[in-house]
VMD Tcl script that draws the C-alpha trace (Angstrom):
set ca {
  {64.25 198.52 65.45}
  {68.03 198.39 65.64}
  {68.76 195.09 63.87}
  {66.24 195.87 61.14}
  {68.33 198.90 60.15}
  {70.38 196.48 58.03}
  {67.41 196.18 55.65}
  {68.12 199.76 54.56}
  {71.22 198.57 52.71}
  {72.35 196.05 50.10}
  {72.86 192.74 51.92}
  {74.24 190.58 49.12}
  {76.23 187.74 50.68}
  {79.49 188.69 48.98}
  {79.27 192.24 50.33}
  {78.82 190.91 53.87}
  {81.69 188.44 53.43}
  {84.03 191.07 51.99}
  {83.31 193.65 54.70}
  {83.65 191.07 57.46}
  {86.92 189.70 56.09}
  {88.56 193.09 55.58}
  {87.47 194.46 58.96}
  {88.21 191.39 61.09}
  {91.60 190.64 59.54}
  {93.58 191.99 62.51}
  {91.62 189.81 64.94}
  {91.91 186.74 62.74}
  {95.68 187.21 62.51}
  {95.93 187.39 66.31}
  {93.86 184.23 66.65}
  {96.02 182.36 64.13}
  {99.11 183.56 65.98}
  {97.76 182.05 69.20}
  {97.28 178.70 67.48}
  {100.70 178.67 65.83}
  {102.93 179.80 68.71}
  {103.79 177.80 71.80}
  {103.22 179.32 75.27}
  {106.97 179.97 75.57}
  {107.01 181.77 72.22}
  {103.98 183.84 73.18}
  {105.71 184.84 76.42}
  {108.72 186.01 74.39}
  {106.41 188.13 72.22}
  {104.78 189.71 75.28}
  {108.14 190.34 76.98}
  {109.48 192.02 73.84}
  {106.43 194.27 73.69}
  {106.99 195.30 77.31}
  {110.41 196.69 76.39}
  {108.76 199.39 74.28}
  {108.12 202.64 76.22}
  {104.56 202.51 77.52}
  {103.11 205.54 75.74}
  {104.73 204.59 72.44}
  {103.46 201.05 72.81}
  {99.96 202.36 73.49}
  {100.01 204.44 70.31}
  {101.25 201.45 68.29}
  {98.41 199.33 69.69}
  {95.62 201.86 69.21}
  {96.47 203.74 66.03}
  {95.49 200.91 63.63}
  {91.92 201.08 64.95}
  {91.51 204.56 63.46}
  {92.18 203.07 60.03}
  {89.94 200.06 60.67}
  {87.02 202.19 61.87}
  {87.31 204.37 58.77}
  {87.46 201.24 56.60}
  {84.32 199.82 58.21}
  {82.40 203.07 57.70}
  {83.60 203.28 54.08}
  {82.52 199.73 53.28}
  {79.13 200.13 54.93}
  {78.54 203.34 52.97}
  {80.13 202.23 49.72}
  {79.33 198.52 49.52}
  {76.11 198.30 51.51}
  {74.76 201.68 50.40}
  {73.57 202.77 53.81}
  {74.43 205.43 56.36}
  {76.64 205.20 59.42}
  {73.65 206.53 61.38}
  {71.77 203.30 60.60}
  {74.74 201.42 62.04}
  {74.51 203.50 65.22}
  {70.86 203.87 66.14}
  {67.30 203.24 65.06}
  {66.47 206.87 65.86}
  {66.85 210.01 63.75}
  {70.04 211.18 65.47}
  {72.76 210.09 67.88}
  {72.15 210.91 71.55}
  {75.52 211.98 72.97}
  {74.08 212.25 76.49}
  {73.73 208.47 76.58}
  {77.40 208.00 75.71}
  {78.46 210.39 78.48}
  {76.10 208.85 81.05}
  {77.19 205.27 80.37}
  {80.84 206.28 80.37}
  {80.46 208.19 83.64}
  {78.59 205.30 85.24}
  {81.32 202.71 84.67}
  {84.03 205.21 85.63}
  {82.24 205.86 88.92}
  {81.73 202.15 89.64}
  {85.36 201.41 88.73}
  {86.69 204.10 91.08}
  {84.42 202.88 93.89}
  {85.52 199.29 93.34}
  {89.18 200.29 93.32}
  {88.76 202.39 96.48}
  {87.21 199.44 98.32}
  {90.02 197.12 97.19}
  {92.66 199.68 98.18}
  {91.06 200.22 101.60}
  {90.89 196.47 102.30}
  {94.50 195.74 101.27}
  {96.91 198.29 99.79}
  {100.06 196.25 100.39}
  {100.56 195.39 96.72}
  {99.31 198.66 95.21}
  {101.78 201.52 94.82}
  {101.39 205.15 93.72}
  {102.81 205.28 90.21}
  {102.12 208.91 89.23}
  {104.67 210.44 86.85}
  {103.28 213.88 85.88}
  {104.66 214.22 82.35}
  {104.14 210.59 81.32}
  {100.64 210.56 82.81}
  {99.72 213.79 81.01}
  {100.84 212.27 77.72}
  {98.91 209.09 78.57}
  {95.71 211.08 79.14}
  {96.09 212.85 75.78}
  {96.78 209.59 73.93}
  {93.87 207.87 75.67}
  {91.35 210.61 74.90}
  {92.47 210.81 71.28}
  {92.86 207.14 70.38}
  {90.63 205.03 72.64}
  {87.47 206.37 70.93}
  {88.74 204.81 67.68}
  {89.52 201.48 69.34}
  {86.24 201.10 71.21}
  {84.37 202.65 68.29}
  {85.68 200.04 65.89}
  {84.91 197.13 68.21}
  {81.40 198.36 68.98}
  {80.52 199.27 65.39}
  {81.89 195.92 64.21}
  {80.44 193.56 66.82}
  {77.33 195.27 68.22}
  {76.67 197.24 65.06}
  {77.58 195.62 61.76}
  {77.79 191.92 62.73}
  {74.80 191.97 65.06}
  {72.64 193.59 62.40}
  {73.82 191.43 59.49}
  {73.62 188.17 61.45}
  {70.25 189.23 62.80}
  {68.66 189.69 59.38}
  {70.10 186.34 58.29}
  {68.99 184.44 61.42}
  {65.73 186.46 61.61}
  {65.86 186.58 65.39}
  {67.65 188.56 68.10}
  {68.95 185.94 70.49}
  {71.36 184.29 68.04}
  {73.25 187.46 66.97}
  {73.39 188.49 70.64}
  {74.94 185.16 71.68}
  {77.13 184.77 68.60}
  {78.70 188.25 68.67}
  {79.32 187.92 72.42}
  {81.26 184.66 71.94}
  {83.21 186.02 68.95}
  {83.99 189.22 70.87}
  {85.47 187.07 73.63}
  {87.47 184.82 71.32}
  {88.91 187.78 69.43}
  {90.53 188.91 72.71}
  {92.27 185.58 73.16}
  {95.64 187.08 72.16}
  {95.65 189.33 75.24}
  {98.50 188.50 77.64}
  {96.15 188.03 80.62}
  {94.68 185.03 78.78}
  {98.13 183.44 78.68}
  {98.60 184.19 82.40}
  {95.17 183.12 83.67}
  {94.13 180.55 81.08}
  {91.08 180.45 78.85}
  {88.82 180.73 81.90}
  {89.18 184.48 81.45}
  {87.19 184.10 78.23}
  {84.12 184.04 80.48}
  {84.84 187.68 81.36}
  {85.23 188.82 77.76}
  {82.18 186.88 76.59}
  {80.20 188.19 79.55}
  {81.26 191.74 78.71}
  {80.21 191.20 75.10}
  {76.84 189.92 76.33}
  {76.38 192.99 78.54}
  {77.18 195.36 75.66}
  {74.87 193.42 73.35}
  {71.99 193.61 75.83}
  {72.53 197.37 76.17}
  {72.40 197.72 72.39}
  {69.26 195.66 71.84}
  {67.33 197.07 74.79}
  {68.13 200.67 73.87}
  {67.93 200.12 70.09}
  {71.27 201.89 69.62}
  {75.02 201.75 70.23}
  {75.38 204.87 72.40}
  {75.30 203.14 75.80}
  {77.69 200.39 74.66}
  {80.07 202.98 73.22}
  {80.10 204.96 76.47}
  {80.52 201.91 78.70}
  {83.34 200.47 76.59}
  {85.14 203.81 76.48}
  {84.87 204.38 80.24}
  {86.03 200.85 80.99}
  {89.10 201.09 78.76}
  {90.01 204.55 80.03}
  {89.99 203.23 83.60}
  {92.06 200.21 82.56}
  {94.67 202.57 81.11}
  {94.61 205.47 83.59}
  {93.75 204.04 87.00}
  {95.86 200.92 87.64}
  {98.14 198.71 85.60}
  {99.74 195.31 86.13}
  {102.44 193.32 84.36}
  {99.78 191.07 82.81}
  {97.61 193.88 81.45}
  {96.94 193.87 77.71}
  {98.01 197.52 77.59}
  {101.05 198.57 79.61}
  {100.57 202.18 80.73}
  {101.94 204.77 83.14}
  {98.75 204.65 85.20}
  {98.18 206.33 88.56}
  {98.70 203.04 90.41}
  {100.57 199.82 89.77}
  {99.91 196.39 91.20}
  {103.28 195.04 92.36}
  {102.35 191.78 94.03}
  {103.00 188.37 92.58}
  {100.29 187.64 90.05}
  {97.60 185.42 91.52}
  {95.77 184.09 88.48}
  {93.00 182.49 90.51}
  {92.31 185.65 92.49}
  {92.31 187.87 89.40}
  {89.97 185.50 87.59}
  {87.64 185.48 90.60}
  {87.59 189.28 90.61}
  {86.60 189.28 86.94}
  {83.80 186.80 87.61}
  {82.57 188.94 90.50}
  {82.43 191.86 88.09}
  {80.21 189.84 85.76}
  {78.00 188.56 88.58}
  {77.58 191.79 90.57}
  {78.73 194.93 88.72}
  {77.18 194.13 85.34}
  {73.67 193.44 86.73}
  {73.90 196.72 88.67}
  {74.78 198.55 85.45}
  {71.82 196.99 83.61}
  {69.47 197.78 86.50}
  {70.49 201.45 86.55}
  {70.21 201.81 82.77}
  {66.86 199.99 82.68}
  {65.42 202.35 85.30}
  {66.84 205.50 83.70}
  {65.74 204.69 80.16}
  {62.55 202.82 81.06}
  {63.40 199.59 79.26}
  {60.44 197.29 78.65}
  {59.60 194.18 76.61}
  {62.87 192.44 77.48}
  {61.84 189.10 76.01}
  {60.82 190.58 72.67}
  {63.87 192.84 72.34}
  {66.38 190.14 73.28}
  {64.79 187.07 71.69}
  {62.06 188.27 69.33}
  {61.77 187.81 65.60}
  {63.49 190.08 63.08}
  {61.20 191.08 60.23}
  {61.64 193.65 57.49}
  {58.12 194.94 58.11}
  {59.21 195.94 61.64}
  {61.40 198.65 60.11}
  {59.62 201.89 60.95}
  {61.03 205.34 60.34}
  {61.03 207.20 63.68}
}
mol new
graphics top color blue
foreach p $ca { graphics top sphere $p radius 0.5 }
foreach p [lrange $ca 0 end-1] q [lrange $ca 1 end] { graphics top cylinder $p $q radius 0.2 }
display resetview
């Protein structure tokens, strides 16, 4: 079982605390920043960031995740004395086909959703294609987004879900807890300042979706693929002034920001798109025993070498 993989390592409390502190430092700093700065000061920070050329700004935002992912792997291997494979899957090897399928699925659904929106009303969406800048954007995205999504998935759905699971000895609490923390750790994103903390429902809902994928499939591959495809579309397909990452995407939304409408679109994604994703994955990978996998007990004796 996926959560039980943590039993393969040394789970002394100080090792868990040290790994968590070192690897979540960047998120904690962002959260503290939110608490310390006024809305006007936060707007100044965001406006200053927007003055940086888009591709350079993207590199600055994503490059630290390469270091953080390496740090997480090093601490799991060095401090906890267990393999990165045990952090990834309960099986003998990683299944790359699942990463590609999940990534392709969300890319397809995102393109379909965008096409429907564009067909219904294209008045505020303009073609933003700049060949050289877009080519550089694609290269940066393919090189660096795997580190960013890899770190977030290995931290939240991998390390924290497993360690909290063996402490709580159940599956529902680490699923709920990591989903909420995943949402809160995105609270420094500029769209939160624009739309209010109601947007936290989207981030928490996304964390819940990724957690369900992980527990039902007993591995991180589907969550890794989904997260990568989602972030690639956010960077390459369409950008807005309130996006967390400013990019030279194919399209740009130029209309006045309607916070209520954008929030509603996010909630529709949670209510309609996410269940469709889970339905497709459940059928393809023959998921069963939902209650046990999402809310069952975590026991060391469940750990079976497959």
